[in-house]
C-alpha positions as CSV (number, residue, x, y, z in Angstrom):
1,M,84.0,100.5,103.2
2,A,86.9,99.6,100.3
3,N,87.9,103.1,100.5
4,N,88.9,103.3,103.6
5,G,91.3,100.6,103.7
6,I,92.6,102.0,100.4
7,N,93.4,105.7,102.4
8,I,95.0,104.3,105.1
9,G,97.9,106.0,106.6
10,L,97.9,109.5,104.2
11,K,96.9,111.5,107.3
12,S,100.0,110.3,108.9
13,Y,101.9,110.3,105.6
14,D,101.4,114.6,105.4
15,D,102.1,114.7,109.0
16,L,105.3,113.4,108.9
17,F,107.1,113.7,105.5
18,K,105.2,116.7,103.3
19,T,105.6,120.3,103.4
20,D,103.3,122.5,101.1
21,E,106.3,122.5,98.3
22,G,106.9,118.9,99.3
23,R,103.2,118.9,97.9
24,K,103.4,120.5,94.8
25,T,106.6,118.9,93.3
26,E,106.2,115.0,94.9
27,E,106.3,112.5,92.2
28,I,104.0,109.4,91.8
29,K,105.6,106.6,89.8
30,P,104.3,103.4,88.3
31,I,106.8,100.6,89.7
32,A,106.1,97.2,88.6
33,I,104.8,95.0,91.7
34,G,107.2,92.4,91.2
35,E,110.0,95.2,92.3
36,L,108.3,95.7,95.4
37,K,109.5,93.8,98.6
38,P,107.7,93.8,102.3
39,F,109.3,96.0,105.0
40,E,111.6,93.6,106.8
41,Q,110.4,93.9,110.6
42,Q,106.9,94.6,109.0
43,P,104.8,93.6,112.3
44,F,101.1,94.1,110.8
45,K,99.5,91.0,109.3
46,V,98.0,91.1,105.8
47,L,95.1,89.2,106.0
48,L,93.0,87.3,103.1
49,D,89.8,88.2,105.0
50,E,86.3,89.9,103.9
51,S,88.0,93.3,104.1
52,M,91.0,92.4,101.9
53,D,88.6,91.3,99.1
54,E,86.7,94.2,99.7
55,L,89.6,96.1,98.7
56,V,90.5,93.7,95.8
57,E,87.0,94.8,94.9
58,S,87.4,97.8,94.8
59,I,90.5,98.5,92.8
60,K,89.2,96.3,90.3
61,Q,86.8,99.0,89.8
62,S,88.1,102.6,90.8
63,G,92.3,101.9,90.9
64,V,94.6,102.4,93.4
65,L,93.7,105.8,94.7
66,S,96.0,106.2,97.2
67,P,100.2,106.0,96.1
68,V,102.4,103.2,97.9
69,V,105.2,104.6,100.0
70,V,108.4,102.5,99.1
71,R,111.9,103.4,100.0
72,P,115.1,102.0,97.4
73,H,115.8,98.3,99.1
74,K,119.3,97.6,99.6
75,D,119.4,94.6,97.4
76,G,117.4,96.0,94.8
77,G,113.8,97.2,94.0
78,Y,112.1,98.7,96.9
79,E,111.0,98.2,100.3
80,I,107.3,99.1,101.3
81,L,106.7,101.6,104.0
82,S,103.2,102.1,103.5
83,G,100.9,99.9,101.7
84,H,101.3,96.5,102.3
85,R,97.8,95.6,102.0
86,R,97.4,97.2,98.7
87,V,100.4,95.8,97.1
88,K,98.5,92.6,97.9
89,A,95.4,93.7,96.8
90,C,96.6,94.7,93.4
91,E,98.6,91.3,93.3
92,I,95.4,89.6,94.0
93,A,93.7,91.6,91.1
94,G,96.5,90.5,88.8
95,I,97.2,94.3,88.3
96,A,101.2,94.6,86.9
97,E,102.3,98.3,88.4
98,V,101.4,100.2,91.3
99,P,101.5,103.8,91.9
100,T,104.0,104.9,94.2
101,V,106.2,107.4,95.8
102,I,109.5,107.0,96.2
103,K,111.5,108.4,99.6
104,D,115.3,107.8,100.7
105,L,115.1,107.6,104.3
106,D,116.6,106.2,107.5
107,D,115.9,102.8,108.9
108,D,114.2,104.6,111.9
109,T,112.0,107.3,110.2
110,A,111.3,104.7,108.0
111,T,110.4,102.8,110.9
112,I,108.1,105.5,111.8
113,L,106.4,105.9,109.0
114,L,105.5,102.1,108.9
115,V,104.1,102.1,112.0
116,D,102.3,105.5,111.9
117,S,101.1,105.1,108.7
118,N,99.4,101.2,109.9
119,L,97.9,102.3,113.0
120,Q,95.4,104.4,111.5
121,R,93.6,101.2,110.5
122,E,90.5,100.6,112.4
123,N,91.2,96.9,113.4
124,I,94.7,96.5,115.2
125,L,95.3,93.1,116.7
126,P,97.2,93.5,120.0
127,S,100.4,91.4,118.4
128,E,100.4,93.8,116.1
129,K,100.2,96.9,118.1
130,A,102.7,95.5,120.5
131,F,105.7,94.9,118.6
132,A,104.8,98.1,116.5
133,Y,105.1,100.6,120.0
134,Q,108.0,98.7,120.1
135,M,109.4,99.2,117.3
136,K,108.3,103.0,117.1
137,L,109.7,103.7,120.8
138,E,113.2,102.3,120.0
139,A,113.5,104.6,116.6
140,M,112.4,107.3,118.5
141,N,115.0,106.8,121.3
142,R,117.6,106.5,118.4
143,R,116.4,109.3,116.7
144,G,116.1,111.6,120.0
145,Q,119.8,113.4,119.9
146,R,119.7,114.4,116.5
147,T,119.3,117.8,115.0
148,D,118.5,116.9,111.6
149,L,115.4,115.5,111.8
150,T,112.4,116.5,109.3
151,C,110.0,114.8,111.4
152,S,107.7,117.5,112.6
153,Q,106.1,115.2,115.1
154,F,108.9,115.3,116.9
155,G,110.0,119.0,116.4
156,D,113.9,119.7,117.4
157,K,115.1,116.4,118.8
158,L,112.9,115.7,121.7
159,E,112.4,118.7,123.7
160,G,113.5,117.6,126.8
161,R,110.8,115.2,126.5
162,K,110.7,111.2,126.7
163,S,109.9,109.2,123.8
164,S,107.1,107.4,125.9
165,D,105.2,110.5,126.7
166,I,105.5,111.5,123.3
167,L,104.4,108.2,121.9
168,A,101.4,107.9,124.7
169,E,100.4,111.3,123.0
170,Q,100.6,110.2,119.7
171,S,99.1,107.3,120.1
172,G,95.7,108.3,122.4
173,E,96.6,105.4,124.7
174,S,98.5,106.0,128.3
175,K,102.2,104.9,128.6
176,N,101.1,102.2,130.8
177,Q,98.9,100.7,128.1
178,I,101.7,101.0,125.8
179,F,104.1,99.5,128.1
180,R,101.6,96.7,128.4
181,Y,101.5,96.1,124.9
182,I,105.0,95.9,124.7
183,R,105.1,93.4,127.4
184,L,103.0,91.1,125.0
185,T,106.4,90.6,122.9
186,N,107.7,88.4,125.6
187,L,105.0,86.5,125.1
188,I,105.4,82.8,122.8
189,D,103.7,82.4,119.9
190,P,100.8,80.1,121.0
191,I,99.8,82.3,123.9
192,L,100.1,85.7,121.9
193,E,98.0,84.2,119.2
194,M,95.1,83.6,122.2
195,V,95.4,87.1,122.8
196,D,94.9,88.1,119.1
197,S,91.6,85.5,119.1
198,K,90.6,87.3,123.0
199,A,90.4,83.9,124.0
200,I,92.9,85.0,127.0
201,A,92.3,88.9,128.2
202,L,95.3,91.3,127.8
203,N,96.0,92.1,131.2
204,A,96.6,88.0,132.2
205,A,99.0,87.7,129.0
206,V,100.8,90.7,130.4
207,E,101.2,88.9,133.8
208,L,102.4,85.6,131.8
209,S,104.9,87.7,130.0
210,Y,107.0,87.8,132.4
211,L,107.7,83.6,133.1
212,G,110.5,82.1,130.9
213,T,109.8,80.5,128.0
214,K,109.8,77.2,129.1
215,E,107.2,77.9,132.1
216,Q,104.9,79.6,129.3
217,V,104.9,76.1,127.3
218,E,104.0,74.8,130.7
219,V,100.9,77.2,131.0
220,H,100.1,77.1,127.5
221,K,99.5,72.9,128.3
222,A,97.5,73.5,131.0
223,I,95.2,75.8,129.0
224,E,94.7,72.9,126.4
225,S,93.9,70.7,129.2
226,E,91.5,72.3,130.8
227,D,90.1,73.9,128.0
228,G,90.3,77.5,129.3
229,A,92.5,80.2,130.0
230,P,93.6,81.6,133.1
231,S,91.9,84.5,134.7
232,I,93.9,87.7,135.9
233,E,94.0,86.3,139.3
234,Q,94.8,83.3,138.1
235,A,97.6,85.0,135.8
236,K,98.8,87.0,139.0
237,K,99.6,83.6,140.8
238,I,101.1,82.0,138.6
239,R,103.8,84.9,138.1
240,R,104.3,85.0,141.9
241,F,105.2,80.9,142.4
242,F,107.5,82.1,139.3
243,D,108.8,84.8,141.0
244,D,109.4,83.0,144.2
245,G,111.3,79.9,142.2
246,K,108.2,77.9,143.2
247,L,107.0,77.4,139.9
248,N,106.4,73.5,137.8
249,P,104.2,72.0,135.7
250,D,102.1,70.6,138.7
251,V,101.4,74.2,140.3
252,I,100.2,75.6,137.1
253,L,97.9,72.5,136.5
254,S,96.9,73.4,140.0
255,I,96.1,76.7,139.5
256,M,94.3,76.2,136.6
257,Q,91.9,73.9,138.5
258,E,90.5,76.6,140.4
259,E,87.2,77.4,140.1
260,K,86.9,80.9,138.1
261,P,84.5,83.6,139.4
262,E,81.0,83.7,137.2
263,K,81.3,86.8,134.5
264,I,78.2,87.7,132.9
265,K,78.7,88.3,129.3
266,I,76.8,90.8,127.5
267,T,77.5,91.1,123.4
268,L,75.4,93.9,121.6
269,G,76.0,93.4,117.6
270,E,76.6,96.9,115.8
271,D,73.5,96.9,114.0
272,K,71.6,96.8,117.2
273,L,73.2,99.7,118.6
274,K,74.3,101.8,115.3
275,K,70.5,102.8,115.2
276,Y,71.0,104.6,118.2
277,F,73.5,106.9,118.5
278,P,75.0,109.8,115.7
279,K,76.4,108.9,112.3
280,G,80.0,108.9,112.7
281,Y,80.5,107.7,116.4
282,T,83.5,105.7,117.3
283,K,83.3,102.3,119.0
284,Q,84.8,104.4,122.3
285,Q,82.2,107.2,121.7
286,I,79.6,104.2,121.8
287,E,80.8,102.7,124.9
288,A,81.6,105.8,126.5
289,E,77.6,107.1,126.3
290,I,76.3,103.5,127.2
291,L,78.7,103.8,130.8
292,R,77.0,107.4,130.8
293,L,73.5,106.2,130.5
294,L,73.8,103.3,132.4
295,E,75.6,105.3,135.8
296,N,72.4,108.1,134.9
297,A,70.0,105.5,135.6
298,Y,71.3,103.4,138.2
299,R,71.8,107.2,140.0
300,K,67.8,107.9,139.8
301,K,67.1,104.3,140.6
302,Q,69.8,104.8,144.2
303,H,67.6,108.4,144.3
304,G,64.3,106.9,144.4
305,M,65.1,104.2,146.7
306,E,66.0,106.6,149.3
307,R,63.0,108.5,149.0
């Protein structure tokens, strides 16, 4: 499990920057941990959680198996592009030097590498996706007209395609879903934190992202006073009042006090499910298979009732 954390980003790194010749000549250089600085607009959180503990223990036992990718920093030292978690784990483990690959990259190419290497991770918070997609899309748009691109994933220029179409293809998410995530960058921190903790649904949060900062603050106050987040229907209603210029604290509170429809929530832990599926099945594959089986069972039941 810890090894998965160590190898984060290698596939993206290979796809973006390494030719066959480059793989043979690439130099891995040890750099003092004090010379390594985080990427200035790093949208990914380095959490001191169980996963970090496992990574620290793995590094203590086996060392850093995958080099950190860096570029020279404008103020001296080096800026981390891929490997923020590994660097933090080395710091915790008391390791003085980290194996690195140094790349001389422009800001947009560095941003794309940073985002792609981190999106390989298994657990990504909605806020991380939001800012990461925004950063990458902006970088892709800036690079779209250049003819000296080395990123094989783009080819020459953007070949007449929209950056958002390419990003959707690369990420495996629809354009609409990508733009929903990017809308989250307009939320105030307390509400965005609620999205990360799953206290508020993504689609409801997207509706709230269209409110002004002052109105979002009032919504958050109402959430605290009512001890519950708005449903998607309530969030849409709050947005409609805002669009009509009629939203105020009393209206927000009134909407939040409306009775929510009761929802059925069933949680099945990984331990209960994994024995029924092939090893290596992803969460998405398991969910798809469960829905397929339920649909088949429902159809058989309906067929039996029609007899």
